[in-house]
Each structure stands twice: as C-alpha cells, then as structure tokens.
N, C-alpha and C positions, 0 to 999 in steps of 0.2 A: 757849577755842580757841587761845590764844596762850601762849607760854612765861611762867610765873608771874613770873620775875625781870624780864622785859621789861615785862610788864603792870604790875608794881609801879612801875617807873620812869614809865611813861606816865600812870598814874592820879594822880600827885602833883598837889596843888592848885597852880596857877600863880599868879603875882602878878596877872594879869588876872582870873582866877577869884576871887581873894581880894576884889577890889573889888566883885564881884557879891554875894558872901556878906556883905559889910559894908554892903550897901544899894544898890549901883549897879544901875540897871535897864536901861541901854542900852549897846550896844557903843561903844567909842571909835573914832569914824570915822577918826581920824588913824592908827590901827594898820592899817586894812584898805583904806580907800576912796580912790579918786581924788578930787581936790578938786571939791566941788559935784556929785558924781556918785554913782550907786549901783552902781558897778563895783568889785569887789574887785580890787586891783592887785597883780600878782605882784611888782613892784619893791618893794613895801612889806613883803612877808612872806617873801621868799626872797632868798638871796645871789645877787648878779648873775652869778656865775660858774657857777651850777648850772642844770641842766635839770629837776631833780626835787628836791623837799624835802618833809619831813613835819613836822607839828606836831600835838600833841594837840588834839582838838576842844574848844573852850571851852564848858564847861557852865554851867548856871544862868541863861542869858540867851536872849532871843528875838532871832534874826537877821531883820531885816525883808527884804523882797524885794530881791534883788540879782542881778547877773550877774557873770561873771569875765572877765578877759582871759587866762585859762589854762584848762586842763582840770583839773577837780577830781575826785578819787576819795576816797570815804569808806569805810573798812573798820571794821566794828563789832567791837571786841575783846570787849566784854561789854555786857549790857543791850540798850537799843534807843534810836534817835532817830527823830523824826518830821519829815519834810520835805514841802514842797509844791513840786513841780517842774513849771513850765508848767501849773499848775492841777491836776495829779495828786497825790494823797496817796501818799507813799512811806514806809512804816514799815520802817526798816532794823533788822533783828534781829541777834543775836550770830552772827558768822561770815559775815554777808552783805556784799556789796560793791556800791557805787554809783559809776558814772562819769557825770559831767555835763559837757556841752560848753560852749564859751564863750558861746553865745547863749541858753542856757536861763535862765529866771527862777526863782530858788530862794528859798525861805523856810524857816527852821529854827526849831522850837519848843524851849523850854528843856529841857535834859537834866538828869537827876539825877546825884548824885555817883557812883552805881554804873553809870552809862551811859558807857562808855569807848570812844571812837572815835579813829581816826587819820585826819587829813586829808592827802591827797597834793596838793601843788601841782605841776602838770606842764606844762611848756611844750610846745607842739605838736611841735617838732622832736625831742623825746625819742622819739617814736613812729616815727621813720624806720627804726630797726632792726627794730622789731616788724612794721612793714608789709612789709619785705623778707622776713622769715622766715615770715610766715603765708601768703605767696603771693598769687595773683590770684583765687583762688576766690571767687565771689560769696556773701556772707553778710552779715547785718546788723551783725555785729561789725566786719568789715572796712569796711563802709560808714560806720560811726560814726567809725573812725579816720581815714578819708579826709576825712570832713566836718570833723573837728577840724583836720587839717593844712591844708585849704583855707581854713578860717576863715569860711566863709559859712554862712548859715542852712541847717540840715539838718532833714530830716523825722525824724531820730533824735536827740532832744535828750538822752536819758539812757539808760543801761543799768543795770538792777537785777538782780543775780545772787543768787539764793537758793541758795547753794552751801555752806551750813554743814556739810553731811555729806560733802563731797567732799574727802577727805584730801589728795590731791596739791595742790589749789588752796590749802588752808589752810597747807600747808607752804611753798609759794611765797610766800604773803603774809607769813608770819612771817620768811622769809629776806629779803624785800625790806625790811620794816620794820627788822629787826635791822641790815642792812648800812647803811642810811641813818642810823639812830639812832646807831650806833656809829662812823660816819665811817670805814668800813673802807677800806683801800688798794684801788686799782683799782675803786672803787665805781661809777664811771660805766659801765664796761663790764659789770660784774657786774649792775648794776641794769637796764641795757637788755636784756641777755640774759634775766634773770629775768622782766622784763615780757613779753618775747616768748614765753617758755615759758608764762607765765600765760595769755596770750591764746590760745595753741594749746590749752591745757586748756579754757579757757572756750568755745571754738568747739565742743567736744564736749558742752557742757552747755546747749544751746539750749532744752531742755525746762525749764530752771530760770531762763530769762532773761525779763525783762519790760522792754520798751523803749518810750520815748516815750509817746504816748497810745495806749491800747489800742483803736484803731479797728478796724473790721471788715477793712479792707484789710490792715492790719499783721498782724492775727491770721492772715489767710489766707496772707500771705507767709511767716510763721513755719512754717505747715503745709507749704507748697510746698517751702521750703528743707530742712525736716526730712525730707520724703519723699525728696528727691534725695539727701540725706546717707545715708539708710538703704537706698535702693533704686536706687543709681546703675547697677548692672549690668543689671537687668531692668525698671526703672521705665517705666511707660507713662502718658502724659498722660491718656488716657481713664479709666484705673483711678484716677488721682489725683482727677480731677474727680468721678467717681462716689463715691469715699470721702468727699469733702468735701460732696457733695450740691449742687454748683454746675454751672450750665450750662457746657459745655466752651468755648463761644465767648466767654462773658463772662470766664471764668477766664483764657483765653488772652490777651485784651486787657489784663486787669489785671496779669498777670505781665510783659507787655511794657512797660506803663506804669510799673510800680514798679522794674524792673531794667534796662530798655533792651535786654533779651534775650528771646528766646523760651524756652519750656521746653526744647526740644531743645538750644539753645545752652548753657543753664545745665547741662543734663545732660552735655554734651560737656566743658565746663570742669571739672566734677567728675571725670569719668572720666579725662581727661588729667592732671589734678593728681594723682590717685591713681596713675596709671601712672608719673609721674616719681618719686613716693615709692618705689614698688616697684623702679624701676630703680636708685635710689640705695642702697637698703637691703637688697636681696635678690639672690640669684644665679639667680632664675627666668629662663627664656628669654623673649625678647621676645614670642614667640608666646603663651606661657602668660600673660604679663602682659596682653597685648591681650585674651585670652579672659576673664581674671579681672575686667577692668574693663568688659566688655560688648561687645567687638568680636570676632565670629567671623571676619570677613574681615580677614586680616592685611594685605593690600595697602591696604585702606581705612584701617586703623589707622595704617600708615606714612604715608599721604598726609596725614591730618588732623594727626598729630603733627608732621610737618615744617612744615605750614602754620602751626602755632601757635608752635613753638619754633625753627624755622629749621634744624633738623637731624633726622636719623633717630633713632629710639629707641636704636640701638646707639651712635651718635656721642654722644648725650646721656649715656649710661652711661659711655663712655670718657673724656669730658671733665669730668664732674662731680667736684668735689672731695670729695664724700661717698661715693665708691665704696667697696665692701667690700675 
C-alpha cells in the first residue's frame, strides 16, 4: 500500500527491536511510561516542540495494558497487528487505520518481522485545524475528535477504518508519513491540512468504520447518521424507523439521548451544511440550492439559514473566502 522506498526505511530493525531478537521479552518502561504508571508518555517519545510525530511500531514483543496521554493512530503498512482496546479485539490489516483516544486501555500482541506499522503520536491540539475544516455536522468521527480535544471519558474510545481499497485515503496516509518521516519544510501546516483532508475523506467511508464497542445503540446510530448522509433531501423518520424495524418512539428517544438532537434537527444540520458547501463551490442560485438540499419553501430556507449562520445565504456567499 505504501511507497516501496519509504517502506524499506520503516521496516529496518531498530536497536530496540534488536534487544527483543536477542532474547529480551519485555518493553523498556523507561522508553515509554510515566514513572510507576501504565501511561505511555508523549514527553518520552516525541520532541517537545512537535504536535505530531511518527515512529515504526516495535515488533517481536507484547505490550501490556496501557493508556496514553496523547491520541495514537496506527497505520498498517504491511501484514497485520492484533490489539485489544477496551476489551474489543481489533485485528489491523494492511492498509487499515486505527485511532485510539487518551482514555482507552490498549494491549498489543507481538508482531512478526513482516508486520510493518507506523505509530502516530498526536497531541490533541493538533486536531484544531481538522475540527475547523470538517464543520459542525453531527457524526461519530467529529464526536471522537471533540472527545479527544476535551480530554474526558468518551463513549467513542477508538475508530477502526477498514479502508485498504480507498485510494485517496491511502495516498493521504502516504503523504502524511512521508512529510513527517523526511522532516519536510512547512511540515506543521502541511500535516494539519493533510489530516483535515484525511478526516473529510473518512467521513465519507462510515460503512467501513468500526468504533468503540459494537453495542446495539452504537450500531443503530451508525445507521441513522448514514441514512441522513444519503437521504438528507427527502429523508423521513418514519421511513428510517421502518427500514431498521424499530419502534418510532423508541428510536426517537435513542437518537435524542445519543446526540442531544432530534432526527429533524440532525437532518437540518446536514441540509444547511450541504447548502454552505454549494454556496461556496457552485454558481447555482440560492433558490436552486435550497431546493437541492430539501427546502421547497425559499422563505423558510432563508429563515433557518440566517438563524444558524447569522446571515442570509446570499451574504454568506458574498463573504466566504472560498467563493468561485
């Protein structure tokens, strides 16, 4: 999945791995952990001036249960690795991506020489640009980022993306690794924009996303958000409930409990988010855009748009820096 020359550099046996091949059976706590704790410490494994850093995943050894004081991402360049995250088994295969928040308990089983992974050490503030660019639309990926930035316990402890066949995402991952590995100039800005583009692509791949514990409520929320993504113009809550074979009143309460919003509010957020995208990137009339996102009544479209963004659709188009 990754450039052969870059892979060749990443797969080299490190001094730490050499100790395992020569008989060492445990990680060196001094390299990773806070004193007398099971918390992997960013200050020990990354430069103090950086917000993001990568290192090859150390093979041949078992990593006991631990947490992090940073967000970890693992990208599988070749082979596979086996993780236990909050009790869930996660087998990460070639081309797949795993994000783990600060509070998740992780255990990693020994990898073979041909199992090549890159670990990203990411401080929460690195995601500020990502959060700005992906907007306010409700989805599990945004909720994960917000939870990481706030630093509290989250119902979404990890995101596992099975995106090996999605070429744009593979290209972005290679670009991100290459820029950090080669210490390219302007790397902070490049990395933050690349990460934002990566998450924008990942938002379109929720059918390939597995998050946290696969509880019924979480599975249902995936289905609800996917339905809104695909049917925001004409979507109806009773049609959704029928397609999922759930009682409409139970589903309504569950959506409100999980998101803090009603189905109608979530639908409106998606419609208006799509409207702003069309205002920025097309020359369609405001009336046509309102109709395309599901509003036949132009006056009502103007009203709710102004309530959300503090200006009319026309003023939004006139003032946005992304205008055509």
